[in-house]
Biopython code that builds the backbone (N, CA, C, O; Angstrom):
import numpy as np
from Bio.PDB.StructureBuilder import StructureBuilder

atoms = [
    (1, "MET", "N", (1.000, -1.124, -0.075)),
    (1, "MET", "CA", (0.192, -0.004, 0.077)),
    (1, "MET", "C", (0.632, 1.246, 0.049)),
    (1, "MET", "O", (1.283, 1.548, 1.049)),
    (2, "ALA", "N", (0.482, 2.209, -0.872)),
    (2, "ALA", "CA", (1.871, 3.175, -1.028)),
    (2, "ALA", "C", (0.915, 4.247, 0.161)),
    (2, "ALA", "O", (-0.289, 4.190, 0.410)),
    (3, "GLN", "N", (1.739, 4.980, 0.607)),
    (3, "GLN", "CA", (1.916, 5.925, 1.880)),
    (3, "GLN", "C", (1.864, 7.422, 0.888)),
    (3, "GLN", "O", (2.111, 7.713, -0.282)),
    (4, "ASP", "N", (1.460, 8.028, 1.939)),
    (4, "ASP", "CA", (0.808, 9.534, 1.280)),
    (4, "ASP", "C", (1.688, 10.205, 2.291)),
    (4, "ASP", "O", (1.788, 9.888, 3.476)),
    (5, "ILE", "N", (2.382, 11.280, 1.601)),
    (5, "ILE", "CA", (3.082, 12.388, 2.625)),
    (5, "ILE", "C", (2.592, 13.489, 2.113)),
    (5, "ILE", "O", (2.538, 13.782, 0.918)),
    (6, "ILE", "N", (2.122, 14.295, 3.297)),
    (6, "ILE", "CA", (1.577, 15.617, 3.478)),
    (6, "ILE", "C", (2.879, 16.358, 3.714)),
    (6, "ILE", "O", (3.690, 16.019, 4.576)),
    (7, "VAL", "N", (3.059, 17.608, 2.723)),
    (7, "VAL", "CA", (3.920, 18.879, 3.181)),
    (7, "VAL", "C", (3.458, 20.020, 3.054)),
    (7, "VAL", "O", (2.804, 20.520, 2.139)),
    (8, "ALA", "N", (3.856, 20.463, 4.102)),
    (8, "ALA", "CA", (3.284, 22.215, 3.697)),
    (8, "ALA", "C", (3.966, 23.054, 3.148)),
    (8, "ALA", "O", (4.597, 23.707, 3.979)),
    (9, "ILE", "N", (4.219, 23.483, 1.693)),
    (9, "ILE", "CA", (4.665, 24.581, 0.876)),
    (9, "ILE", "C", (3.589, 25.910, 0.840)),
    (9, "ILE", "O", (2.360, 25.912, 0.897)),
    (10, "PRO", "N", (4.544, 27.021, 0.723)),
    (10, "PRO", "CA", (3.718, 28.424, 0.429)),
    (10, "PRO", "C", (3.003, 28.138, -0.840)),
    (10, "PRO", "O", (3.365, 27.394, -1.751)),
    (11, "LEU", "N", (1.782, 28.953, -0.734)),
    (11, "LEU", "CA", (1.018, 28.606, -1.873)),
    (11, "LEU", "C", (1.885, 29.305, -3.144)),
    (11, "LEU", "O", (1.655, 28.482, -4.030)),
    (12, "GLU", "N", (2.473, 30.011, -3.565)),
    (12, "GLU", "CA", (2.974, 30.531, -4.178)),
    (12, "GLU", "C", (4.095, 29.708, -5.066)),
    (12, "GLU", "O", (4.184, 29.831, -6.288)),
    (13, "GLN", "N", (4.797, 28.994, -4.403)),
    (13, "GLN", "CA", (5.493, 27.417, -4.261)),
    (13, "GLN", "C", (5.028, 26.544, -4.968)),
    (13, "GLN", "O", (5.560, 26.053, -5.963)),
    (14, "LEU", "N", (3.659, 26.202, -4.354)),
    (14, "LEU", "CA", (2.667, 25.172, -5.362)),
    (14, "LEU", "C", (2.431, 25.833, -6.648)),
    (14, "LEU", "O", (2.739, 25.282, -7.705)),
    (15, "LYS", "N", (1.822, 27.152, -6.586)),
    (15, "LYS", "CA", (1.344, 27.517, -8.036)),
    (15, "LYS", "C", (2.543, 27.341, -8.991)),
    (15, "LYS", "O", (2.410, 27.026, -10.173)),
    (16, "LYS", "N", (3.737, 27.572, -8.376)),
    (16, "LYS", "CA", (4.900, 27.426, -9.351)),
    (16, "LYS", "C", (5.019, 26.271, -9.992)),
    (16, "LYS", "O", (5.455, 26.033, -11.119)),
    (17, "GLU", "N", (4.466, 25.371, -8.926)),
    (17, "GLU", "CA", (4.652, 23.877, -9.066)),
    (17, "GLU", "C", (3.878, 23.166, -10.113)),
    (17, "GLU", "O", (4.302, 22.314, -10.894)),
    (18, "LEU", "N", (2.845, 23.579, -10.025)),
    (18, "LEU", "CA", (1.473, 23.324, -10.978)),
    (18, "LEU", "C", (1.818, 23.958, -12.268)),
    (18, "LEU", "O", (1.726, 23.328, -13.322)),
    (19, "SER", "N", (2.278, 25.386, -12.207)),
    (19, "SER", "CA", (2.223, 25.545, -13.429)),
    (19, "SER", "C", (3.166, 25.101, -14.648)),
    (19, "SER", "O", (2.944, 24.967, -15.851)),
    (20, "ASP", "N", (4.538, 24.890, -13.693)),
    (20, "ASP", "CA", (5.496, 24.373, -14.159)),
    (20, "ASP", "C", (5.123, 22.862, -15.171)),
    (20, "ASP", "O", (5.636, 22.345, -16.163)),
    (21, "THR", "N", (4.211, 22.620, -14.477)),
    (21, "THR", "CA", (4.028, 21.038, -14.630)),
    (21, "THR", "C", (3.239, 21.064, -15.593)),
    (21, "THR", "O", (3.522, 20.314, -16.527)),
    (22, "VAL", "N", (2.099, 21.844, -15.702)),
    (22, "VAL", "CA", (1.177, 22.164, -16.751)),
    (22, "VAL", "C", (1.922, 22.522, -18.417)),
    (22, "VAL", "O", (1.875, 21.977, -19.520)),
    (23, "ARG", "N", (2.454, 23.490, -17.956)),
    (23, "ARG", "CA", (3.657, 23.834, -19.029)),
    (23, "ARG", "C", (4.653, 22.751, -19.884)),
    (23, "ARG", "O", (4.893, 22.587, -21.081)),
    (24, "SER", "N", (4.958, 22.310, -19.032)),
    (24, "SER", "CA", (5.725, 21.052, -19.313)),
    (24, "SER", "C", (5.156, 19.917, -20.561)),
    (24, "SER", "O", (5.551, 19.583, -21.678)),
    (25, "GLU", "N", (3.904, 19.526, -19.582)),
    (25, "GLU", "CA", (3.282, 18.337, -20.438)),
    (25, "GLU", "C", (2.560, 19.053, -21.316)),
    (25, "GLU", "O", (2.509, 18.446, -22.386)),
    (26, "PHE", "N", (1.839, 20.319, -21.347)),
    (26, "PHE", "CA", (1.382, 20.758, -22.249)),
    (26, "PHE", "C", (2.493, 20.983, -23.762)),
    (26, "PHE", "O", (2.191, 20.353, -24.775)),
    (27, "GLU", "N", (3.114, 21.446, -23.769)),
    (27, "GLU", "CA", (4.423, 21.006, -24.393)),
    (27, "GLU", "C", (4.734, 20.170, -25.215)),
    (27, "GLU", "O", (4.797, 20.280, -26.439)),
    (28, "LYS", "N", (5.025, 18.934, -24.282)),
    (28, "LYS", "CA", (4.821, 17.352, -24.907)),
    (28, "LYS", "C", (4.125, 16.966, -25.414)),
    (28, "LYS", "O", (4.394, 16.062, -26.205)),
    (29, "TYR", "N", (2.898, 17.400, -25.264)),
    (29, "TYR", "CA", (1.502, 17.366, -26.184)),
    (29, "TYR", "C", (1.643, 18.074, -27.564)),
    (29, "TYR", "O", (1.370, 17.592, -28.663)),
    (30, "ILE", "N", (2.044, 19.103, -27.332)),
    (30, "ILE", "CA", (1.778, 19.786, -28.467)),
    (30, "ILE", "C", (2.992, 19.383, -29.750)),
    (30, "ILE", "O", (2.742, 19.514, -30.948)),
    (31, "LYS", "N", (3.972, 19.011, -29.345)),
    (31, "LYS", "CA", (5.169, 18.473, -29.946)),
    (31, "LYS", "C", (4.738, 17.112, -30.437)),
    (31, "LYS", "O", (4.796, 16.890, -31.646)),
    (32, "GLY", "N", (4.430, 16.439, -29.834)),
    (32, "GLY", "CA", (3.194, 14.865, -30.429)),
    (32, "GLY", "C", (2.353, 15.190, -31.667)),
    (32, "GLY", "O", (2.351, 14.534, -32.708)),
    (33, "ILE", "N", (1.647, 16.279, -31.414)),
    (33, "ILE", "CA", (0.561, 16.724, -32.109)),
    (33, "ILE", "C", (1.633, 17.445, -33.582)),
    (33, "ILE", "O", (1.383, 17.229, -34.768)),
    (34, "ASN", "N", (2.257, 17.901, -33.301)),
    (34, "ASN", "CA", (2.612, 19.003, -34.592)),
    (34, "ASN", "C", (4.266, 18.850, -34.190)),
    (34, "ASN", "O", (4.937, 19.565, -33.447)),
    (35, "PRO", "N", (4.632, 17.729, -34.911)),
    (35, "PRO", "CA", (6.377, 17.768, -35.079)),
    (35, "PRO", "C", (6.864, 18.136, -35.463)),
    (35, "PRO", "O", (6.437, 18.048, -36.614)),
    (36, "GLN", "N", (8.195, 18.981, -35.491)),
    (36, "GLN", "CA", (8.523, 19.947, -36.112)),
    (36, "GLN", "C", (9.157, 19.268, -37.547)),
    (36, "GLN", "O", (10.132, 18.517, -37.516)),
    (37, "LYS", "N", (8.529, 19.606, -38.674)),
    (37, "LYS", "CA", (8.956, 19.521, -40.072)),
    (37, "LYS", "C", (10.154, 19.344, -40.793)),
    (37, "LYS", "O", (10.688, 20.295, -41.363)),
    (38, "ALA", "N", (10.623, 18.193, -40.816)),
    (38, "ALA", "CA", (11.927, 18.291, -41.485)),
    (38, "ALA", "C", (11.652, 19.190, -42.957)),
    (38, "ALA", "O", (10.538, 19.316, -43.466)),
    (39, "GLU", "N", (13.086, 19.847, -43.574)),
    (39, "GLU", "CA", (13.600, 20.289, -44.838)),
    (39, "GLU", "C", (13.278, 19.296, -45.588)),
    (39, "GLU", "O", (13.791, 18.237, -45.227)),
    (40, "VAL", "N", (12.225, 19.211, -47.043)),
    (40, "VAL", "CA", (12.029, 18.350, -47.801)),
    (40, "VAL", "C", (13.244, 18.482, -49.101)),
    (40, "VAL", "O", (13.796, 19.561, -49.316)),
    (41, "GLU", "N", (13.455, 17.643, -49.648)),
    (41, "GLU", "CA", (14.694, 17.803, -50.599)),
    (41, "GLU", "C", (13.898, 17.560, -51.686)),
    (41, "GLU", "O", (12.999, 16.723, -51.594)),
    (42, "TYR", "N", (14.116, 18.246, -52.837)),
    (42, "TYR", "CA", (13.479, 17.665, -54.368)),
    (42, "TYR", "C", (14.833, 17.208, -54.954)),
    (42, "TYR", "O", (15.903, 17.636, -54.521)),
    (43, "LEU", "N", (14.715, 16.211, -56.082)),
    (43, "LEU", "CA", (15.331, 15.702, -56.784)),
    (43, "LEU", "C", (15.113, 16.115, -58.324)),
    (43, "LEU", "O", (13.952, 16.482, -58.505)),
    (44, "SER", "N", (15.708, 16.146, -59.190)),
    (44, "SER", "CA", (15.284, 16.326, -60.760)),
    (44, "SER", "C", (15.032, 15.079, -61.010)),
    (44, "SER", "O", (15.044, 14.064, -60.314)),
    (45, "ARG", "N", (14.754, 15.338, -62.327)),
    (45, "ARG", "CA", (14.359, 14.041, -62.897)),
    (45, "ARG", "C", (15.922, 12.743, -62.906)),
    (45, "ARG", "O", (15.921, 11.584, -62.494)),
    (46, "LYS", "N", (17.157, 13.598, -63.583)),
    (46, "LYS", "CA", (18.421, 13.400, -63.672)),
    (46, "LYS", "C", (19.003, 12.598, -62.225)),
    (46, "LYS", "O", (19.528, 11.506, -62.011)),
    (47, "GLN", "N", (18.518, 14.027, -61.198)),
    (47, "GLN", "CA", (18.860, 13.159, -59.943)),
    (47, "GLN", "C", (18.555, 11.841, -59.323)),
    (47, "GLN", "O", (19.274, 10.967, -58.838)),
    (48, "ALA", "N", (16.372, 12.054, -59.599)),
    (48, "ALA", "CA", (16.321, 10.649, -59.521)),
    (48, "ALA", "C", (16.933, 9.885, -59.784)),
    (48, "ALA", "O", (17.729, 9.246, -59.094)),
    (49, "ALA", "N", (16.597, 9.782, -61.165)),
    (49, "ALA", "CA", (17.402, 8.822, -61.694)),
    (49, "ALA", "C", (18.705, 8.051, -61.929)),
    (49, "ALA", "O", (18.986, 6.988, -62.482)),
    (50, "ALA", "N", (19.302, 8.888, -61.371)),
    (50, "ALA", "CA", (20.932, 8.532, -61.016)),
    (50, "ALA", "C", (20.722, 7.768, -59.622)),
    (50, "ALA", "O", (21.243, 6.671, -59.423)),
    (51, "LEU", "N", (19.900, 8.438, -58.641)),
    (51, "LEU", "CA", (19.906, 7.578, -57.218)),
    (51, "LEU", "C", (19.406, 6.378, -57.787)),
    (51, "LEU", "O", (20.173, 5.453, -57.523)),
    (52, "LEU", "N", (18.420, 6.018, -58.466)),
    (52, "LEU", "CA", (17.849, 4.727, -58.433)),
    (52, "LEU", "C", (18.559, 3.627, -59.589)),
    (52, "LEU", "O", (18.390, 2.458, -59.936)),
    (53, "GLN", "N", (19.509, 4.853, -59.963)),
    (53, "GLN", "CA", (20.583, 3.959, -61.236)),
    (53, "GLN", "C", (19.663, 3.309, -62.286)),
    (53, "GLN", "O", (19.875, 2.213, -62.806)),
    (54, "ILE", "N", (18.513, 4.196, -62.560)),
    (54, "ILE", "CA", (17.719, 3.967, -64.134)),
    (54, "ILE", "C", (17.935, 5.150, -64.863)),
    (54, "ILE", "O", (18.226, 6.294, -64.517)),
    (55, "SER", "N", (17.647, 4.408, -66.376)),
    (55, "SER", "CA", (17.272, 5.580, -67.736)),
    (55, "SER", "C", (16.190, 6.529, -67.072)),
    (55, "SER", "O", (15.372, 6.010, -66.312)),
    (56, "LEU", "N", (16.150, 7.627, -67.270)),
    (56, "LEU", "CA", (14.902, 8.670, -67.297)),
    (56, "LEU", "C", (13.434, 8.228, -67.630)),
    (56, "LEU", "O", (12.351, 8.596, -67.173)),
    (57, "PRO", "N", (13.853, 7.118, -68.789)),
    (57, "PRO", "CA", (12.810, 6.689, -69.775)),
    (57, "PRO", "C", (11.968, 5.882, -68.577)),
    (57, "PRO", "O", (10.777, 5.949, -68.276)),
    (58, "THR", "N", (13.148, 5.031, -67.970)),
    (58, "THR", "CA", (12.558, 3.586, -66.775)),
    (58, "THR", "C", (11.853, 4.580, -65.664)),
    (58, "THR", "O", (10.951, 4.178, -64.928)),
    (59, "LEU", "N", (12.403, 6.015, -65.626)),
    (59, "LEU", "CA", (11.391, 6.911, -64.318)),
    (59, "LEU", "C", (10.605, 7.062, -64.397)),
    (59, "LEU", "O", (9.800, 6.854, -63.488)),
    (60, "SER", "N", (10.278, 7.561, -65.617)),
    (60, "SER", "CA", (8.886, 8.443, -66.292)),
    (60, "SER", "C", (7.624, 6.814, -66.311)),
    (60, "SER", "O", (6.433, 6.786, -66.002)),
    (61, "LYS", "N", (8.339, 5.916, -66.695)),
    (61, "LYS", "CA", (7.652, 4.586, -66.688)),
    (61, "LYS", "C", (7.099, 4.327, -65.448)),
    (61, "LYS", "O", (5.933, 4.303, -65.054)),
    (62, "TRP", "N", (8.382, 4.101, -64.801)),
    (62, "TRP", "CA", (7.815, 4.055, -63.153)),
    (62, "TRP", "C", (6.837, 4.593, -62.050)),
    (62, "TRP", "O", (6.039, 4.086, -61.262)),
    (63, "THR", "N", (7.306, 5.967, -62.389)),
    (63, "THR", "CA", (6.126, 7.423, -62.248)),
    (63, "THR", "C", (4.273, 7.196, -62.464)),
    (63, "THR", "O", (3.283, 7.275, -61.736)),
    (64, "LEU", "N", (4.563, 6.877, -63.929)),
    (64, "LEU", "CA", (3.021, 6.815, -64.610)),
    (64, "LEU", "C", (2.329, 5.212, -63.657)),
    (64, "LEU", "O", (1.144, 5.074, -63.354)),
    (65, "GLU", "N", (3.421, 4.211, -63.362)),
    (65, "GLU", "CA", (2.830, 3.276, -62.961)),
    (65, "GLU", "C", (2.541, 3.524, -61.355)),
    (65, "GLU", "O", (1.719, 2.838, -60.747)),
    (66, "GLY", "N", (3.366, 4.666, -60.683)),
    (66, "GLY", "CA", (2.758, 4.672, -59.440)),
    (66, "GLY", "C", (3.561, 4.215, -58.718)),
    (66, "GLY", "O", (3.033, 3.815, -57.680)),
    (67, "LEU", "N", (4.944, 4.024, -58.765)),
    (67, "LEU", "CA", (5.734, 3.108, -57.975)),
    (67, "LEU", "C", (6.343, 4.304, -57.419)),
    (67, "LEU", "O", (6.569, 4.294, -56.209)),
    (68, "LEU", "N", (6.755, 5.705, -58.343)),
    (68, "LEU", "CA", (7.289, 6.570, -57.292)),
    (68, "LEU", "C", (6.303, 7.731, -57.382)),
    (68, "LEU", "O", (5.235, 7.382, -57.884)),
    (69, "THR", "N", (6.366, 8.963, -57.047)),
    (69, "THR", "CA", (5.571, 10.361, -57.228)),
    (69, "THR", "C", (6.528, 11.336, -57.075)),
    (69, "THR", "O", (7.299, 11.720, -56.195)),
    (70, "GLY", "N", (6.094, 11.755, -58.771)),
    (70, "GLY", "CA", (6.586, 13.122, -59.261)),
    (70, "GLY", "C", (5.598, 14.483, -58.710)),
    (70, "GLY", "O", (4.376, 14.417, -58.573)),
    (71, "TYR", "N", (6.165, 15.304, -58.528)),
    (71, "TYR", "CA", (5.598, 17.042, -57.784)),
    (71, "TYR", "C", (5.887, 17.813, -59.105)),
    (71, "TYR", "O", (6.986, 17.912, -59.650)),
    (72, "ARG", "N", (4.710, 18.340, -59.520)),
    (72, "ARG", "CA", (4.787, 19.485, -60.637)),
    (72, "ARG", "C", (5.065, 20.542, -60.007)),
    (72, "ARG", "O", (4.166, 21.141, -59.417)),
    (73, "ILE", "N", (6.648, 21.098, -59.992)),
    (73, "ILE", "CA", (6.596, 22.267, -59.456)),
    (73, "ILE", "C", (7.298, 23.404, -60.513)),
    (73, "ILE", "O", (8.498, 23.478, -60.777)),
    (74, "SER", "N", (6.119, 24.338, -61.087)),
    (74, "SER", "CA", (6.085, 24.918, -61.994)),
    (74, "SER", "C", (6.256, 24.305, -63.105)),
    (74, "SER", "O", (5.475, 23.353, -63.112)),
    (75, "SER", "N", (6.989, 24.347, -64.253)),
    (75, "SER", "CA", (6.708, 23.551, -65.434)),
    (75, "SER", "C", (7.835, 22.258, -65.547)),
    (75, "SER", "O", (8.126, 21.785, -66.646)),
    (76, "ARG", "N", (8.441, 21.741, -64.242)),
    (76, "ARG", "CA", (9.368, 21.071, -64.000)),
    (76, "ARG", "C", (8.696, 19.773, -62.934)),
    (76, "ARG", "O", (7.753, 19.942, -62.161)),
    (77, "ILE", "N", (9.352, 18.658, -63.111)),
    (77, "ILE", "CA", (8.984, 17.375, -62.468)),
    (77, "ILE", "C", (10.036, 17.162, -61.191)),
    (77, "ILE", "O", (11.249, 17.015, -61.334)),
    (78, "ARG", "N", (9.368, 17.175, -59.979)),
    (78, "ARG", "CA", (10.977, 16.760, -58.803)),
    (78, "ARG", "C", (10.103, 16.065, -57.897)),
    (78, "ARG", "O", (8.969, 16.319, -57.488)),
    (79, "TYR", "N", (10.956, 15.068, -57.673)),
    (79, "TYR", "CA", (11.141, 13.708, -56.244)),
    (79, "TYR", "C", (11.489, 14.494, -54.965)),
    (79, "TYR", "O", (12.334, 15.332, -54.651)),
    (80, "LYS", "N", (10.489, 13.869, -54.380)),
    (80, "LYS", "CA", (11.091, 13.959, -53.083)),
    (80, "LYS", "C", (12.037, 12.599, -52.498)),
    (80, "LYS", "O", (11.681, 11.422, -52.446)),
    (81, "ARG", "N", (13.724, 13.373, -51.969)),
    (81, "ARG", "CA", (14.345, 12.187, -52.258)),
    (81, "ARG", "C", (14.012, 11.557, -51.176)),
    (81, "ARG", "O", (14.800, 10.612, -51.199)),
    (82, "SER", "N", (13.326, 11.426, -50.163)),
    (82, "SER", "CA", (13.023, 10.431, -49.074)),
    (82, "SER", "C", (12.322, 9.412, -49.566)),
    (82, "SER", "O", (12.485, 8.209, -49.364)),
    (83, "GLU", "N", (11.216, 10.179, -50.489)),
    (83, "GLU", "CA", (10.048, 9.080, -51.201)),
    (83, "GLU", "C", (10.969, 8.341, -51.980)),
    (83, "GLU", "O", (10.937, 7.113, -51.905)),
    (84, "VAL", "N", (12.147, 9.156, -53.041)),
    (84, "VAL", "CA", (12.659, 7.940, -53.833)),
    (84, "VAL", "C", (13.742, 6.910, -52.965)),
    (84, "VAL", "O", (13.948, 5.850, -53.556)),
    (85, "GLU", "N", (14.343, 7.041, -51.865)),
    (85, "GLU", "CA", (15.187, 6.296, -51.388)),
    (85, "GLU", "C", (14.079, 4.957, -50.600)),
    (85, "GLU", "O", (14.374, 3.762, -50.637)),
    (86, "GLU", "N", (12.756, 5.537, -49.902)),
    (86, "GLU", "CA", (11.886, 4.820, -49.521)),
    (86, "GLU", "C", (11.385, 3.691, -50.740)),
    (86, "GLU", "O", (11.045, 2.574, -50.348)),
    (87, "SER", "N", (11.347, 3.978, -52.119)),
    (87, "SER", "CA", (10.582, 2.973, -52.824)),
    (87, "SER", "C", (11.993, 1.935, -53.236)),
    (87, "SER", "O", (11.944, 0.821, -53.758)),
    (88, "LEU", "N", (12.988, 2.564, -52.893)),
    (88, "LEU", "CA", (14.027, 1.476, -53.489)),
    (88, "LEU", "C", (13.602, 0.305, -52.592)),
    (88, "LEU", "O", (13.858, -0.511, -53.478)),
    (89, "ASN", "N", (13.308, -0.221, -51.908)),
    (89, "ASN", "CA", (12.655, -1.334, -50.945)),
    (89, "ASN", "C", (11.982, -1.809, -51.916)),
    (89, "ASN", "O", (12.274, -2.785, -52.606)),
    (90, "SER", "N", (10.681, -0.845, -52.023)),
    (90, "SER", "CA", (9.637, -2.240, -52.517)),
    (90, "SER", "C", (9.557, -2.013, -54.553)),
    (90, "SER", "O", (8.802, -2.435, -55.429)),
    (91, "ILE", "N", (10.634, -1.240, -54.528)),
    (91, "ILE", "CA", (10.684, -1.681, -56.097)),
    (91, "ILE", "C", (11.739, -2.897, -56.272)),
    (91, "ILE", "O", (11.877, -3.373, -57.399)),
    (92, "LYS", "N", (12.487, -3.413, -55.186)),
    (92, "LYS", "CA", (13.433, -4.268, -55.337)),
    (92, "LYS", "C", (12.355, -5.423, -54.474)),
    (92, "LYS", "O", (12.179, -6.568, -54.889)),
    (93, "THR", "N", (12.047, -5.165, -53.884)),
    (93, "THR", "CA", (10.811, -6.273, -53.757)),
    (93, "THR", "C", (9.977, -6.688, -55.118)),
    (93, "THR", "O", (10.142, -7.748, -55.720)),
    (94, "LEU", "N", (9.261, -5.886, -55.401)),
    (94, "LEU", "CA", (8.496, -6.268, -56.719)),
    (94, "LEU", "C", (9.527, -6.963, -57.538)),
    (94, "LEU", "O", (9.376, -8.175, -57.688)),
    (95, "LYS", "N", (10.386, -6.475, -58.000)),
    (95, "LYS", "CA", (11.422, -7.387, -58.846)),
    (95, "LYS", "C", (11.621, -8.087, -58.692)),
    (95, "LYS", "O", (12.027, -8.715, -59.670)),
    (96, "ILE", "N", (11.593, -8.856, -57.307)),
    (96, "ILE", "CA", (11.912, -10.318, -56.888)),
    (96, "ILE", "C", (10.746, -10.909, -57.049)),
    (96, "ILE", "O", (10.803, -12.067, -57.463)),
    (97, "LYS", "N", (9.669, -10.446, -56.840)),
    (97, "LYS", "CA", (8.319, -11.666, -57.019)),
    (97, "LYS", "C", (8.258, -11.684, -58.506)),
    (97, "LYS", "O", (8.164, -12.838, -58.925)),
    (98, "LYS", "N", (8.284, -10.611, -59.610)),
    (98, "LYS", "CA", (7.920, -11.095, -60.965)),
    (98, "LYS", "C", (8.491, -12.008, -61.579)),
    (98, "LYS", "O", (8.107, -12.331, -62.703)),
]
sb = StructureBuilder()
sb.init_structure("model")
sb.init_model(0)
sb.init_chain("A")
sb.init_seg("    ")
for serial, (resi, resn, name, xyz) in enumerate(atoms, 1):
    if name == "N":
        sb.init_residue(resn, " ", resi, " ")
    sb.init_atom(name, np.array(xyz, "f"), 0.0, 1.0, " ", f" {name:<3s}", serial, name[0])
structure = sb.get_structure()
């Protein structure tokens, strides 16, 4: 059975401790909901193809098939580096299954 210990502390100290605790927990909660967004690095078609070690026509084919997601920025197509790197695993898996 737990023992309760009652200690007399000044009211102002109690308010400060409660305020600090609530602030700390609230900040943890907010960080969990809205994590810091990492800077997104976009690759050109040539950079993405080089990273994947494929040709530009193959990159276009994989984009049309939905294996990669291309983002139109102005008149150019760009690929997110993180998505290209993640897709390496799924593409390798698909090649093995065929």
